[in-house]
N, C-alpha and C positions, 0 to 999 in steps of 0.2 A: 503493499501499499506505500501512502505519501500523501501528501499536504494536499487537501482540497480545500478550495473555499468554497461555502456555498453562497447563494446570487442575493442573498442578506446583507454581508456585510464584508467589510475591505479587512485585510488580514495583514497583521504586525503581529512576526513570527520569530520564534525561537530554531528550536531543536522538533524534529517530527518525525517520530517512525527511522526510517532509515536514512532519511535527508536531516542535513544541514542547511542553516538560513540564517544567516546574518543581522547582526542587531538593526534596524533601522530599515531594512527592505520590508517593502509592499508587496505582497499577493494578491490582485484580482480576483474576483469573485472566478469561477470556473477555471483558474489557474490548475495547473496539477506540477507540483515537483515529486518526482517521485523518488524511489529507492536508488540507492547510491549518488544523490546528486548535492554537491556541496556550492549553494549562491553564498556567493560574498554581503558585504555592509552595503547598506546605504542603493539598495538595488531598487526594480521597479520591473515588477513581471506581471505582463499584459493579460489581462482578460483570454481564458481558452487557453494561454501558451501551455506546451507541456516540455519539461524537461525530464529527461530521468538519464539516470548515472554519467552528467556530467559537471563541469566545474564552471561556473561560472563567477568572474573576480568581483571586485569591489566596484560600485556606482556603474553598472551596468543596466542597460534598458533591452527587453525581452518585451517588446511588442505583442500586440492580440494574436494570438492562434500561429504563432512562431514554431517549430518544432526544432527541440536538439534533442536525439536521440543518445545511447550511450556512447563516451566518448569524446565526445566534442570537451574544447576548454576553450572559454574567453577568458580573456588577459582582463585587467580593470580597465572601467570607462571605455566599454564594446555598445555599441549600439545596433541592435538587431532589428530590423520594420518588419510591419505585419506581414503573415502569412509567409514567413521567410522558412526556409526548409534545408535543416543537414542533412548527407545521407553518411550510411556508416560501413556498408557492405558493394563491392564494386560487380558482386554478380549473386540479388537477393533470389530466394527463392522459396518458398512455400514449404517445405519439408526440406532440413536439415539435419546430416547427420553428423555427429560428434556435437562438442563446441562450439557457441558463435564466440569467435576472438573480432570484435569492431574495431574497424581501422578509426585512429586515430586523427583528429583534425584539430588545428589550432588558431585562433583568433587571436592576433597580438592585440596589444595596449593601441586604445582608441580609436580601431576600426569603426568602420558601418559600413554596414551590411541592408541592402534597398527592400522594400519591401516586395513580396513575391521569389524573391530571390533563391536560389538552387544552388546548396557547396555540395560539390563532391566528397565522396569519402577519402582520405590523406591526404588533405592539402593543408597549406598553409598560408592565413591571409595574414601580409605584411602587419606593422605598426602604422596608423594613420592610413591604411590603405580605403579606398573608398570602392564598393561592388554597389554599381548601379539596378535600380528597382530590376526586377524580370531578368536579371543576368542569371545565365548559366556557366559555375565555376568549377573545370574539372582540371587545373593544374596550379601552382602556387601562383598569389601576386605580392610581388614584391612591397617592400617599406614604401609606403606614400603613394602605389601605383593605383590607377584610376580603372572599373573594368565593369564592362557592360556590353550587352547582347548575350545571343546563343552561343556564340562561340568561345566567350571570355576573350573577346579581344581588349589587349591593355591598350591605356594609351599614357603620354606623359600626365601628370600631375594636375597640370595648368591648363591643360586642353581639353575639348569637350570636341563632340560628334556635330558638326554643321548641316541642319538639315536643310535642305533646298527643293523647290517646284521642279522637276524636269521642264515644264510647260510642253502643248500640246504640237504639233505641224502648225493646227489652226490659229494660233493665239491664245486660245482662250485657256489653256493650262490645265485642259482636262485628262494630262498622264497620271497614274500612280507615284506616287512620292519616292523620293529615292534618296540613299543618302551618302553625301562622301565625308569620310572617312579621314582623319589624324592619323598619321604614319605611325606605326606602335615603334619605333625603332629603339627607343631609349630605354626600354622595358623587354622587350622579347614576346613571345607568343605564350599567353598563357592558355 
């Protein structure tokens, strides 16, 4: 079992069952902090977030419906956006023989993981790195790196994808939108 807060109250918790939650941490209704989890001090765990067998540092924010399975470590001051999902196995199956050993994922201090991002197993997200909303990350992200998109394209921290309209042959601009990406030489492929 673990800590489960009812819809009628906000919890400020100490230690529950087999999970440890630091002083000043707020766990909102519907959130689950399960077996083997360690959550640091002064964190905020949003509604219906699910944390099990993971470690969350001090002053972290894990937003609504985020999922942290066993094997995830968040250092201090990490932000996890709503509906962000971490995975811990490269070849999941419904039936598994033998003991399950989750792949370890590390999110370093001050990193930001945007809403609906998916973080693959066994990666390291660097210090103060930024993972944009909806990104899929399957390789390590360097310190200060920015990642966006489904290929996990890494760009320089100060750069952004520039959206432009392709424009149609008739000048009305009815072609679908296209993207022009900043070149990622500085941080390589992610």
